[in-house]
LOPA-483439 format. One record per residue: x, y, z of N, C-alpha, C, O, CB in turn; residue number from 0; chain. Coordinates in nm, 2 decimals. Glycine has a CB too. Example, Ala and Ser with C-alpha at 12.3 -4.5 7.8 and 13.67 -1.06 7.14 Angstrom:
# residues 2
<rec><n_X>1.32</n_X><n_Y>-0.57</n_Y><n_Z>0.78</n_Z><ca_X>1.23</ca_X><ca_Y>-0.45</ca_Y><ca_Z>0.78</ca_Z><c_X>1.32</c_X><c_Y>-0.33</c_Y><c_Z>0.78</c_Z><o_X>1.42</o_X><o_Y>-0.33</o_Y><o_Z>0.85</o_Z><cb_X>1.13</cb_X><cb_Y>-0.45</cb_Y><cb_Z>0.90</cb_Z><nr>0</nr><kette>A</kette></rec>
<rec><n_X>1.28</n_X><n_Y>-0.22</n_Y><n_Z>0.71</n_Z><ca_X>1.37</ca_X><ca_Y>-0.11</ca_Y><ca_Z>0.71</ca_Z><c_X>1.29</c_X><c_Y>0.00</c_Y><c_Z>0.79</c_Z><o_X>1.34</o_X><o_Y>0.11</o_Y><o_Z>0.80</o_Z><cb_X>1.41</cb_X><cb_Y>-0.06</cb_Y><cb_Z>0.57</cb_Z><nr>1</nr><kette>A</kette></rec>
This chain:
# residues 56
<rec><n_X>21.85</n_X><n_Y>9.63</n_Y><n_Z>7.20</n_Z><ca_X>21.74</ca_X><ca_Y>9.69</ca_Y><ca_Z>7.14</ca_Z><c_X>21.73</c_X><c_Y>9.69</c_Y><c_Z>6.99</c_Z><o_X>21.83</o_X><o_Y>9.72</o_Y><o_Z>6.93</o_Z><cb_X>21.74</cb_X><cb_Y>9.82</cb_Y><cb_Z>7.18</cb_Z><nr>0</nr><kette>A</kette></rec>
<rec><n_X>21.62</n_X><n_Y>9.66</n_Y><n_Z>6.94</n_Z><ca_X>21.62</ca_X><ca_Y>9.64</ca_Y><ca_Z>6.80</ca_Z><c_X>21.58</c_X><c_Y>9.77</c_Y><c_Z>6.73</c_Z><o_X>21.54</o_X><o_Y>9.86</o_Y><o_Z>6.81</o_Z><cb_X>21.52</cb_X><cb_Y>9.53</cb_Y><cb_Z>6.76</cb_Z><nr>1</nr><kette>A</kette></rec>
<rec><n_X>21.60</n_X><n_Y>9.80</n_Y><n_Z>6.61</n_Z><ca_X>21.57</ca_X><ca_Y>9.93</ca_Y><ca_Z>6.54</ca_Z><c_X>21.43</c_X><c_Y>10.00</c_Y><c_Z>6.57</c_Z><o_X>21.42</o_X><o_Y>10.12</o_Y><o_Z>6.60</o_Z><cb_X>21.57</cb_X><cb_Y>9.90</cb_Y><cb_Z>6.39</cb_Z><nr>2</nr><kette>A</kette></rec>
<rec><n_X>21.34</n_X><n_Y>9.90</n_Y><n_Z>6.57</n_Z><ca_X>21.20</ca_X><ca_Y>9.94</ca_Y><ca_Z>6.60</ca_Z><c_X>21.17</c_X><c_Y>9.99</c_Y><c_Z>6.74</c_Z><o_X>21.06</o_X><o_Y>10.06</o_Y><o_Z>6.75</o_Z><cb_X>21.11</cb_X><cb_Y>9.84</cb_Y><cb_Z>6.58</cb_Z><nr>3</nr><kette>A</kette></rec>
<rec><n_X>21.25</n_X><n_Y>9.97</n_Y><n_Z>6.85</n_Z><ca_X>21.21</ca_X><ca_Y>10.00</ca_Y><ca_Z>6.97</ca_Z><c_X>21.25</c_X><c_Y>10.14</c_Y><c_Z>6.99</c_Z><o_X>21.34</o_X><o_Y>10.19</o_Y><o_Z>6.93</o_Z><cb_X>21.26</cb_X><cb_Y>9.91</cb_Y><cb_Z>7.08</cb_Z><nr>4</nr><kette>A</kette></rec>
<rec><n_X>21.17</n_X><n_Y>10.21</n_Y><n_Z>7.08</n_Z><ca_X>21.19</ca_X><ca_Y>10.35</ca_Y><ca_Z>7.10</ca_Z><c_X>21.26</c_X><c_Y>10.37</c_Y><c_Z>7.25</c_Z><o_X>21.21</o_X><o_Y>10.32</o_Y><o_Z>7.36</o_Z><cb_X>21.03</cb_X><cb_Y>10.43</cb_Y><cb_Z>7.08</cb_Z><nr>5</nr><kette>A</kette></rec>
<rec><n_X>21.39</n_X><n_Y>10.44</n_Y><n_Z>7.23</n_Z><ca_X>21.45</ca_X><ca_Y>10.47</ca_Y><ca_Z>7.37</ca_Z><c_X>21.37</c_X><c_Y>10.55</c_Y><c_Z>7.44</c_Z><o_X>21.30</o_X><o_Y>10.64</o_Y><o_Z>7.39</o_Z><cb_X>21.58</cb_X><cb_Y>10.54</cb_Y><cb_Z>7.35</cb_Z><nr>6</nr><kette>A</kette></rec>
<rec><n_X>21.38</n_X><n_Y>10.53</n_Y><n_Z>7.59</n_Z><ca_X>21.30</ca_X><ca_Y>10.62</ca_Y><ca_Z>7.67</ca_Z><c_X>21.35</c_X><c_Y>10.76</c_Y><c_Z>7.69</c_Z><o_X>21.47</o_X><o_Y>10.80</o_Y><o_Z>7.72</o_Z><cb_X>21.29</cb_X><cb_Y>10.55</cb_Y><cb_Z>7.81</cb_Z><nr>7</nr><kette>A</kette></rec>
<rec><n_X>21.24</n_X><n_Y>10.84</n_Y><n_Z>7.67</n_Z><ca_X>21.29</ca_X><ca_Y>10.98</ca_Y><ca_Z>7.67</ca_Z><c_X>21.35</c_X><c_Y>11.04</c_Y><c_Z>7.81</c_Z><o_X>21.31</o_X><o_Y>11.01</o_Y><o_Z>7.92</o_Z><cb_X>21.17</cb_X><cb_Y>11.08</cb_Y><cb_Z>7.62</cb_Z><nr>8</nr><kette>A</kette></rec>
<rec><n_X>21.45</n_X><n_Y>11.12</n_Y><n_Z>7.78</n_Z><ca_X>21.53</ca_X><ca_Y>11.16</ca_Y><ca_Z>7.90</ca_Z><c_X>21.44</c_X><c_Y>11.26</c_Y><c_Z>7.99</c_Z><o_X>21.37</o_X><o_Y>11.35</o_Y><o_Z>7.94</o_Z><cb_X>21.68</cb_X><cb_Y>11.24</cb_Y><cb_Z>7.86</cb_Z><nr>9</nr><kette>A</kette></rec>
<rec><n_X>21.45</n_X><n_Y>11.23</n_Y><n_Z>8.12</n_Z><ca_X>21.37</ca_X><ca_Y>11.31</ca_Y><ca_Z>8.20</ca_Z><c_X>21.41</c_X><c_Y>11.45</c_Y><c_Z>8.22</c_Z><o_X>21.53</o_X><o_Y>11.48</o_Y><o_Z>8.21</o_Z><cb_X>21.35</cb_X><cb_Y>11.24</cb_Y><cb_Z>8.32</cb_Z><nr>10</nr><kette>A</kette></rec>
<rec><n_X>21.31</n_X><n_Y>11.54</n_Y><n_Z>8.25</n_Z><ca_X>21.35</ca_X><ca_Y>11.67</ca_Y><ca_Z>8.26</ca_Z><c_X>21.40</c_X><c_Y>11.70</c_Y><c_Z>8.40</c_Z><o_X>21.37</o_X><o_Y>11.62</o_Y><o_Z>8.50</o_Z><cb_X>21.24</cb_X><cb_Y>11.75</cb_Y><cb_Z>8.24</cb_Z><nr>11</nr><kette>A</kette></rec>
<rec><n_X>21.49</n_X><n_Y>11.80</n_Y><n_Z>8.43</n_Z><ca_X>21.54</ca_X><ca_Y>11.80</ca_Y><ca_Z>8.57</ca_Z><c_X>21.42</c_X><c_Y>11.86</c_Y><c_Z>8.68</c_Z><o_X>21.34</o_X><o_Y>11.95</o_Y><o_Z>8.64</o_Z><cb_X>21.68</cb_X><cb_Y>11.89</cb_Y><cb_Z>8.57</cb_Z><nr>12</nr><kette>A</kette></rec>
<rec><n_X>21.43</n_X><n_Y>11.81</n_Y><n_Z>8.78</n_Z><ca_X>21.33</ca_X><ca_Y>11.84</ca_Y><ca_Z>8.87</ca_Z><c_X>21.35</c_X><c_Y>11.99</c_Y><c_Z>8.90</c_Z><o_X>21.46</o_X><o_Y>12.04</o_Y><o_Z>8.88</o_Z><cb_X>21.34</cb_X><cb_Y>11.75</cb_Y><cb_Z>9.00</cb_Z><nr>13</nr><kette>A</kette></rec>
<rec><n_X>21.22</n_X><n_Y>12.07</n_Y><n_Z>8.94</n_Z><ca_X>21.25</ca_X><ca_Y>12.21</ca_Y><ca_Z>8.98</ca_Z><c_X>21.29</c_X><c_Y>12.23</c_Y><c_Z>9.12</c_Z><o_X>21.30</o_X><o_Y>12.13</o_Y><o_Z>9.20</o_Z><cb_X>21.12</cb_X><cb_Y>12.29</cb_Y><cb_Z>8.96</cb_Z><nr>14</nr><kette>A</kette></rec>
<rec><n_X>21.33</n_X><n_Y>12.34</n_Y><n_Z>9.16</n_Z><ca_X>21.35</ca_X><ca_Y>12.36</ca_Y><ca_Z>9.29</ca_Z><c_X>21.23</c_X><c_Y>12.34</c_Y><c_Z>9.38</c_Z><o_X>21.12</o_X><o_Y>12.36</o_Y><o_Z>9.34</o_Z><cb_X>21.40</cb_X><cb_Y>12.49</cb_Y><cb_Z>9.31</cb_Z><nr>15</nr><kette>A</kette></rec>
<rec><n_X>21.26</n_X><n_Y>12.29</n_Y><n_Z>9.50</n_Z><ca_X>21.18</ca_X><ca_Y>12.26</ca_Y><ca_Z>9.61</ca_Z><c_X>21.07</c_X><c_Y>12.39</c_Y><c_Z>9.61</c_Z><o_X>20.95</o_X><o_Y>12.38</o_Y><o_Z>9.62</o_Z><cb_X>21.26</cb_X><cb_Y>12.24</cb_Y><cb_Z>9.75</cb_Z><nr>16</nr><kette>A</kette></rec>
<rec><n_X>21.11</n_X><n_Y>12.48</n_Y><n_Z>9.61</n_Z><ca_X>21.02</ca_X><ca_Y>12.61</ca_Y><ca_Z>9.63</ca_Z><c_X>20.93</c_X><c_Y>12.61</c_Y><c_Z>9.49</c_Z><o_X>20.82</o_X><o_Y>12.66</o_Y><o_Z>9.50</o_Z><cb_X>21.13</cb_X><cb_Y>12.77</cb_Y><cb_Z>9.64</cb_Z><nr>17</nr><kette>A</kette></rec>
<rec><n_X>20.96</n_X><n_Y>12.57</n_Y><n_Z>9.39</n_Z><ca_X>20.86</ca_X><ca_Y>12.57</ca_Y><ca_Z>9.28</ca_Z><c_X>20.77</c_X><c_Y>12.46</c_Y><c_Z>9.26</c_Z><o_X>20.69</o_X><o_Y>12.47</o_Y><o_Z>9.16</o_Z><cb_X>20.93</cb_X><cb_Y>12.58</cb_Y><cb_Z>9.15</cb_Z><nr>18</nr><kette>A</kette></rec>
<rec><n_X>20.77</n_X><n_Y>12.36</n_Y><n_Z>9.34</n_Z><ca_X>20.69</ca_X><ca_Y>12.24</ca_Y><ca_Z>9.33</ca_Z><c_X>20.56</c_X><c_Y>12.27</c_Y><c_Z>9.40</c_Z><o_X>20.55</o_X><o_Y>12.36</o_Y><o_Z>9.48</o_Z><cb_X>20.75</cb_X><cb_Y>12.13</cb_Y><cb_Z>9.39</cb_Z><nr>19</nr><kette>A</kette></rec>
<rec><n_X>20.45</n_X><n_Y>12.19</n_Y><n_Z>9.35</n_Z><ca_X>20.32</ca_X><ca_Y>12.22</ca_Y><ca_Z>9.39</ca_Z><c_X>20.31</c_X><c_Y>12.15</c_Y><c_Z>9.55</c_Z><o_X>20.21</o_X><o_Y>12.18</o_Y><o_Z>9.62</o_Z><cb_X>20.21</cb_X><cb_Y>12.16</cb_Y><cb_Z>9.26</cb_Z><nr>20</nr><kette>A</kette></rec>
<rec><n_X>20.41</n_X><n_Y>12.08</n_Y><n_Z>9.58</n_Z><ca_X>20.39</ca_X><ca_Y>12.00</ca_Y><ca_Z>9.71</ca_Z><c_X>20.43</c_X><c_Y>12.09</c_Y><c_Z>9.82</c_Z><o_X>20.40</o_X><o_Y>12.06</o_Y><o_Z>9.94</o_Z><cb_X>20.48</cb_X><cb_Y>11.85</cb_Y><cb_Z>9.72</cb_Z><nr>21</nr><kette>A</kette></rec>
<rec><n_X>20.48</n_X><n_Y>12.18</n_Y><n_Z>9.80</n_Z><ca_X>20.53</ca_X><ca_Y>12.29</ca_Y><ca_Z>9.91</ca_Z><c_X>20.42</c_X><c_Y>12.41</c_Y><c_Z>9.94</c_Z><o_X>20.42</o_X><o_Y>12.49</o_Y><o_Z>10.03</o_Z><cb_X>20.67</cb_X><cb_Y>12.36</cb_Y><cb_Z>9.86</cb_Z><nr>22</nr><kette>A</kette></rec>
<rec><n_X>20.34</n_X><n_Y>12.40</n_Y><n_Z>9.84</n_Z><ca_X>20.25</ca_X><ca_Y>12.51</ca_Y><ca_Z>9.87</ca_Z><c_X>20.10</c_X><c_Y>12.47</c_Y><c_Z>9.89</c_Z><o_X>20.05</o_X><o_Y>12.38</o_Y><o_Z>9.83</o_Z><cb_X>20.26</cb_X><cb_Y>12.61</cb_Y><cb_Z>9.76</cb_Z><nr>23</nr><kette>A</kette></rec>
<rec><n_X>20.04</n_X><n_Y>12.54</n_Y><n_Z>9.97</n_Z><ca_X>19.88</ca_X><ca_Y>12.50</ca_Y><ca_Z>10.00</ca_Z><c_X>19.80</c_X><c_Y>12.58</c_Y><c_Z>9.89</c_Z><o_X>19.84</o_X><o_Y>12.69</o_Y><o_Z>9.85</o_Z><cb_X>19.82</cb_X><cb_Y>12.54</cb_Y><cb_Z>10.16</cb_Z><nr>24</nr><kette>A</kette></rec>
<rec><n_X>19.70</n_X><n_Y>12.53</n_Y><n_Z>9.84</n_Z><ca_X>19.61</ca_X><ca_Y>12.60</ca_Y><ca_Z>9.75</ca_Z><c_X>19.56</c_X><c_Y>12.75</c_Y><c_Z>9.84</c_Z><o_X>19.55</o_X><o_Y>12.77</o_Y><o_Z>9.96</o_Z><cb_X>19.47</cb_X><cb_Y>12.50</cb_Y><cb_Z>9.71</cb_Z><nr>25</nr><kette>A</kette></rec>
<rec><n_X>19.55</n_X><n_Y>12.82</n_Y><n_Z>9.76</n_Z><ca_X>19.51</ca_X><ca_Y>12.97</ca_Y><ca_Z>9.82</ca_Z><c_X>19.36</c_X><c_Y>12.95</c_Y><c_Z>9.88</c_Z><o_X>19.33</o_X><o_Y>13.01</o_Y><o_Z>9.99</o_Z><cb_X>19.51</cb_X><cb_Y>13.09</cb_Y><cb_Z>9.68</cb_Z><nr>26</nr><kette>A</kette></rec>
<rec><n_X>19.28</n_X><n_Y>12.89</n_Y><n_Z>9.83</n_Z><ca_X>19.14</ca_X><ca_Y>12.86</ca_Y><ca_Z>9.88</ca_Z><c_X>19.14</c_X><c_Y>12.80</c_Y><c_Z>10.00</c_Z><o_X>19.07</o_X><o_Y>12.84</o_Y><o_Z>10.09</o_Z><cb_X>19.07</cb_X><cb_Y>12.78</cb_Y><cb_Z>9.81</cb_Z><nr>27</nr><kette>A</kette></rec>
<rec><n_X>19.23</n_X><n_Y>12.69</n_Y><n_Z>10.02</n_Z><ca_X>19.25</ca_X><ca_Y>12.62</ca_Y><ca_Z>10.13</ca_Z><c_X>19.30</c_X><c_Y>12.70</c_Y><c_Z>10.26</c_Z><o_X>19.27</o_X><o_Y>12.68</o_Y><o_Z>10.37</o_Z><cb_X>19.34</cb_X><cb_Y>12.52</cb_Y><cb_Z>10.10</cb_Z><nr>28</nr><kette>A</kette></rec>
<rec><n_X>19.39</n_X><n_Y>12.81</n_Y><n_Z>10.21</n_Z><ca_X>19.43</ca_X><ca_Y>12.88</ca_Y><ca_Z>10.34</ca_Z><c_X>19.33</c_X><c_Y>12.99</c_Y><c_Z>10.38</c_Z><o_X>19.32</o_X><o_Y>13.02</o_Y><o_Z>10.50</o_Z><cb_X>19.58</cb_X><cb_Y>12.94</cb_Y><cb_Z>10.32</cb_Z><nr>29</nr><kette>A</kette></rec>
<rec><n_X>19.26</n_X><n_Y>13.03</n_Y><n_Z>10.30</n_Z><ca_X>19.17</ca_X><ca_Y>13.14</ca_Y><ca_Z>10.33</ca_Z><c_X>19.04</c_X><c_Y>13.08</c_Y><c_Z>10.41</c_Z><o_X>18.98</o_X><o_Y>13.14</o_Y><o_Z>10.49</o_Z><cb_X>19.12</cb_X><cb_Y>13.22</cb_Y><cb_Z>10.21</cb_Z><nr>30</nr><kette>A</kette></rec>
<rec><n_X>19.01</n_X><n_Y>12.94</n_Y><n_Z>10.36</n_Z><ca_X>18.89</ca_X><ca_Y>12.88</ca_Y><ca_Z>10.44</ca_Z><c_X>18.95</c_X><c_Y>12.83</c_Y><c_Z>10.59</c_Z><o_X>18.88</o_X><o_Y>12.85</o_Y><o_Z>10.69</o_Z><cb_X>18.83</cb_X><cb_Y>12.75</cb_Y><cb_Z>10.35</cb_Z><nr>31</nr><kette>A</kette></rec>
<rec><n_X>19.08</n_X><n_Y>12.77</n_Y><n_Z>10.58</n_Z><ca_X>19.13</ca_X><ca_Y>12.76</ca_Y><ca_Z>10.70</ca_Z><c_X>19.13</c_X><c_Y>12.88</c_Y><c_Z>10.81</c_Z><o_X>19.10</o_X><o_Y>12.86</o_Y><o_Z>10.93</o_Z><cb_X>19.25</cb_X><cb_Y>12.72</cb_Y><cb_Z>10.68</cb_Z><nr>32</nr><kette>A</kette></rec>
<rec><n_X>19.16</n_X><n_Y>12.99</n_Y><n_Z>10.76</n_Z><ca_X>19.16</ca_X><ca_Y>13.10</ca_Y><ca_Z>10.83</ca_Z><c_X>19.03</c_X><c_Y>13.14</c_Y><c_Z>10.88</c_Z><o_X>19.01</o_X><o_Y>13.16</o_Y><o_Z>11.00</o_Z><cb_X>19.21</cb_X><cb_Y>13.20</cb_Y><cb_Z>10.77</cb_Z><nr>33</nr><kette>A</kette></rec>
<rec><n_X>18.94</n_X><n_Y>13.15</n_Y><n_Z>10.80</n_Z><ca_X>18.79</ca_X><ca_Y>13.18</ca_Y><ca_Z>10.82</ca_Z><c_X>18.75</c_X><c_Y>13.08</c_Y><c_Z>10.93</c_Z><o_X>18.69</o_X><o_Y>13.12</o_Y><o_Z>11.02</o_Z><cb_X>18.68</cb_X><cb_Y>13.17</cb_Y><cb_Z>10.68</cb_Z><nr>34</nr><kette>A</kette></rec>
<rec><n_X>18.78</n_X><n_Y>12.96</n_Y><n_Z>10.93</n_Z><ca_X>18.72</ca_X><ca_Y>12.85</ca_Y><ca_Z>11.02</ca_Z><c_X>18.78</c_X><c_Y>12.90</c_Y><c_Z>11.15</c_Z><o_X>18.72</o_X><o_Y>12.90</o_Y><o_Z>11.26</o_Z><cb_X>18.77</cb_X><cb_Y>12.69</cb_Y><cb_Z>10.96</cb_Z><nr>35</nr><kette>A</kette></rec>
<rec><n_X>18.91</n_X><n_Y>12.92</n_Y><n_Z>11.14</n_Z><ca_X>18.98</ca_X><ca_Y>12.94</ca_Y><ca_Z>11.27</ca_Z><c_X>18.92</c_X><c_Y>13.07</c_Y><c_Z>11.33</c_Z><o_X>18.90</o_X><o_Y>13.07</o_Y><o_Z>11.45</o_Z><cb_X>19.14</cb_X><cb_Y>12.95</cb_Y><cb_Z>11.26</cb_Z><nr>36</nr><kette>A</kette></rec>
<rec><n_X>18.90</n_X><n_Y>13.17</n_Y><n_Z>11.26</n_Z><ca_X>18.85</ca_X><ca_Y>13.30</ca_Y><ca_Z>11.31</ca_Z><c_X>18.71</c_X><c_Y>13.25</c_Y><c_Z>11.35</c_Z><o_X>18.69</o_X><o_Y>13.26</o_Y><o_Z>11.48</o_Z><cb_X>18.84</cb_X><cb_Y>13.43</cb_Y><cb_Z>11.20</cb_Z><nr>37</nr><kette>A</kette></rec>
<rec><n_X>18.61</n_X><n_Y>13.21</n_Y><n_Z>11.29</n_Z><ca_X>18.48</ca_X><ca_Y>13.18</ca_Y><ca_Z>11.32</ca_Z><c_X>18.48</c_X><c_Y>13.07</c_Y><c_Z>11.45</c_Z><o_X>18.39</o_X><o_Y>13.08</o_Y><o_Z>11.54</o_Z><cb_X>18.41</cb_X><cb_Y>13.12</cb_Y><cb_Z>11.19</cb_Z><nr>38</nr><kette>A</kette></rec>
<rec><n_X>18.57</n_X><n_Y>12.98</n_Y><n_Z>11.45</n_Z><ca_X>18.57</ca_X><ca_Y>12.89</ca_Y><ca_Z>11.57</ca_Z><c_X>18.59</c_X><c_Y>12.96</c_Y><c_Z>11.70</c_Z><o_X>18.53</o_X><o_Y>12.94</o_Y><o_Z>11.80</o_Z><cb_X>18.66</cb_X><cb_Y>12.78</cb_Y><cb_Z>11.56</cb_Z><nr>39</nr><kette>A</kette></rec>
<rec><n_X>18.70</n_X><n_Y>13.06</n_Y><n_Z>11.69</n_Z><ca_X>18.73</ca_X><ca_Y>13.13</ca_Y><ca_Z>11.81</ca_Z><c_X>18.62</c_X><c_Y>13.23</c_Y><c_Z>11.85</c_Z><o_X>18.59</o_X><o_Y>13.26</o_Y><o_Z>11.97</o_Z><cb_X>18.86</cb_X><cb_Y>13.19</cb_Y><cb_Z>11.80</cb_Z><nr>40</nr><kette>A</kette></rec>
<rec><n_X>18.55</n_X><n_Y>13.29</n_Y><n_Z>11.74</n_Z><ca_X>18.42</ca_X><ca_Y>13.39</ca_Y><ca_Z>11.79</ca_Z><c_X>18.33</c_X><c_Y>13.31</c_Y><c_Z>11.87</c_Z><o_X>18.29</o_X><o_Y>13.34</o_Y><o_Z>11.98</o_Z><cb_X>18.33</cb_X><cb_Y>13.46</cb_Y><cb_Z>11.67</cb_Z><nr>41</nr><kette>A</kette></rec>
<rec><n_X>18.30</n_X><n_Y>13.19</n_Y><n_Z>11.80</n_Z><ca_X>18.19</ca_X><ca_Y>13.08</ca_Y><ca_Z>11.85</ca_Z><c_X>18.23</c_X><c_Y>13.05</c_Y><c_Z>12.01</c_Z><o_X>18.15</o_X><o_Y>13.06</o_Y><o_Z>12.10</o_Z><cb_X>18.19</cb_X><cb_Y>12.93</cb_Y><cb_Z>11.76</cb_Z><nr>42</nr><kette>A</kette></rec>
<rec><n_X>18.36</n_X><n_Y>13.02</n_Y><n_Z>12.03</n_Z><ca_X>18.41</ca_X><ca_Y>12.97</ca_Y><ca_Z>12.14</ca_Z><c_X>18.41</c_X><c_Y>13.10</c_Y><c_Z>12.26</c_Z><o_X>18.39</o_X><o_Y>13.08</o_Y><o_Z>12.38</o_Z><cb_X>18.55</cb_X><cb_Y>12.92</cb_Y><cb_Z>12.11</cb_Z><nr>43</nr><kette>A</kette></rec>
<rec><n_X>18.43</n_X><n_Y>13.23</n_Y><n_Z>12.20</n_Z><ca_X>18.44</ca_X><ca_Y>13.33</ca_Y><ca_Z>12.29</ca_Z><c_X>18.26</c_X><c_Y>13.36</c_Y><c_Z>12.33</c_Z><o_X>18.24</o_X><o_Y>13.41</o_Y><o_Z>12.44</o_Z><cb_X>18.53</cb_X><cb_Y>13.46</cb_Y><cb_Z>12.20</cb_Z><nr>44</nr><kette>A</kette></rec>
<rec><n_X>18.18</n_X><n_Y>13.34</n_Y><n_Z>12.24</n_Z><ca_X>18.05</ca_X><ca_Y>13.35</ca_Y><ca_Z>12.27</ca_Z><c_X>18.00</c_X><c_Y>13.27</c_Y><c_Z>12.38</c_Z><o_X>17.93</o_X><o_Y>13.31</o_Y><o_Z>12.48</o_Z><cb_X>17.98</cb_X><cb_Y>13.33</cb_Y><cb_Z>12.16</cb_Z><nr>45</nr><kette>A</kette></rec>
<rec><n_X>18.05</n_X><n_Y>13.13</n_Y><n_Z>12.35</n_Z><ca_X>18.00</ca_X><ca_Y>13.03</ca_Y><ca_Z>12.47</ca_Z><c_X>18.06</c_X><c_Y>13.08</c_Y><c_Z>12.58</c_Z><o_X>17.99</o_X><o_Y>13.09</o_Y><o_Z>12.68</o_Z><cb_X>18.05</cb_X><cb_Y>12.86</cb_Y><cb_Z>12.45</cb_Z><nr>46</nr><kette>A</kette></rec>
<rec><n_X>18.18</n_X><n_Y>13.11</n_Y><n_Z>12.59</n_Z><ca_X>18.26</ca_X><ca_Y>13.16</ca_Y><ca_Z>12.72</ca_Z><c_X>18.18</c_X><c_Y>13.28</c_Y><c_Z>12.78</c_Z><o_X>18.16</o_X><o_Y>13.29</o_Y><o_Z>12.90</o_Z><cb_X>18.43</cb_X><cb_Y>13.20</cb_Y><cb_Z>12.69</cb_Z><nr>47</nr><kette>A</kette></rec>
<rec><n_X>18.12</n_X><n_Y>13.37</n_Y><n_Z>12.69</n_Z><ca_X>18.05</ca_X><ca_Y>13.48</ca_Y><ca_Z>12.75</ca_Z><c_X>17.91</c_X><c_Y>13.41</c_Y><c_Z>12.81</c_Z><o_X>17.87</o_X><o_Y>13.45</o_Y><o_Z>12.92</o_Z><cb_X>18.03</cb_X><cb_Y>13.61</cb_Y><cb_Z>12.64</cb_Z><nr>48</nr><kette>A</kette></rec>
<rec><n_X>17.85</n_X><n_Y>13.33</n_Y><n_Z>12.74</n_Z><ca_X>17.71</ca_X><ca_Y>13.28</ca_Y><ca_Z>12.80</ca_Z><c_X>17.73</c_X><c_Y>13.21</c_Y><c_Z>12.93</c_Z><o_X>17.64</o_X><o_Y>13.23</o_Y><o_Z>13.01</o_Z><cb_X>17.64</cb_X><cb_Y>13.17</cb_Y><cb_Z>12.70</cb_Z><nr>49</nr><kette>A</kette></rec>
<rec><n_X>17.85</n_X><n_Y>13.14</n_Y><n_Z>12.95</n_Z><ca_X>17.85</ca_X><ca_Y>13.08</ca_Y><ca_Z>13.08</ca_Z><c_X>17.91</c_X><c_Y>13.16</c_Y><c_Z>13.17</c_Z><o_X>17.89</o_X><o_Y>13.13</o_Y><o_Z>13.28</o_Z><cb_X>17.92</cb_X><cb_Y>12.96</cb_Y><cb_Z>13.07</cb_Z><nr>50</nr><kette>A</kette></rec>
<rec><n_X>18.00</n_X><n_Y>13.28</n_Y><n_Z>13.14</n_Z><ca_X>18.04</ca_X><ca_Y>13.37</ca_Y><ca_Z>13.24</ca_Z><c_X>17.92</c_X><c_Y>13.44</c_Y><c_Z>13.29</c_Z><o_X>17.91</o_X><o_Y>13.46</o_Y><o_Z>13.41</o_Z><cb_X>18.14</cb_X><cb_Y>13.45</cb_Y><cb_Z>13.18</cb_Z><nr>51</nr><kette>A</kette></rec>
<rec><n_X>17.83</n_X><n_Y>13.49</n_Y><n_Z>13.19</n_Z><ca_X>17.72</ca_X><ca_Y>13.56</ca_Y><ca_Z>13.24</ca_Z><c_X>17.64</c_X><c_Y>13.47</c_Y><c_Z>13.32</c_Z><o_X>17.60</o_X><o_Y>13.51</o_Y><o_Z>13.43</o_Z><cb_X>17.65</cb_X><cb_Y>13.63</cb_Y><cb_Z>13.13</cb_Z><nr>52</nr><kette>A</kette></rec>
<rec><n_X>17.60</n_X><n_Y>13.35</n_Y><n_Z>13.27</n_Z><ca_X>17.51</ca_X><ca_Y>13.27</ca_Y><ca_Z>13.34</ca_Z><c_X>17.56</c_X><c_Y>13.23</c_Y><c_Z>13.47</c_Z><o_X>17.47</o_X><o_Y>13.21</o_Y><o_Z>13.56</o_Z><cb_X>17.48</cb_X><cb_Y>13.15</cb_Y><cb_Z>13.26</cb_Z><nr>53</nr><kette>A</kette></rec>
<rec><n_X>17.68</n_X><n_Y>13.22</n_Y><n_Z>13.50</n_Z><ca_X>17.74</ca_X><ca_Y>13.18</ca_Y><ca_Z>13.64</ca_Z><c_X>17.72</c_X><c_Y>13.29</c_Y><c_Z>13.72</c_Z><o_X>17.74</o_X><o_Y>13.25</o_Y><o_Z>13.84</o_Z><cb_X>17.88</cb_X><cb_Y>13.15</cb_Y><cb_Z>13.63</cb_Z><nr>54</nr><kette>A</kette></rec>
<rec><n_X>17.68</n_X><n_Y>13.40</n_Y><n_Z>13.72</n_Z><ca_X>17.68</ca_X><ca_Y>13.52</ca_Y><ca_Z>13.81</ca_Z><c_X>17.56</c_X><c_Y>13.51</c_Y><c_Z>13.86</c_Z><o_X>17.52</o_X><o_Y>13.60</o_Y><o_Z>13.95</o_Z><cb_X>17.71</cb_X><cb_Y>13.65</cb_Y><cb_Z>13.75</cb_Z><nr>55</nr><kette>A</kette></rec>
């Protein structure tokens, strides 16, 4: 290494796995997923009701 080259900077230690963004879902995604699940089940229940009433 010559005197004009810059040594690589030392890396900062990694945070705990609980603190990294890879382990957490964004809050908006969780809310949207919950809403889709609820809406999907309500729609499926409505279709079931239609077929149950129509089958009698």
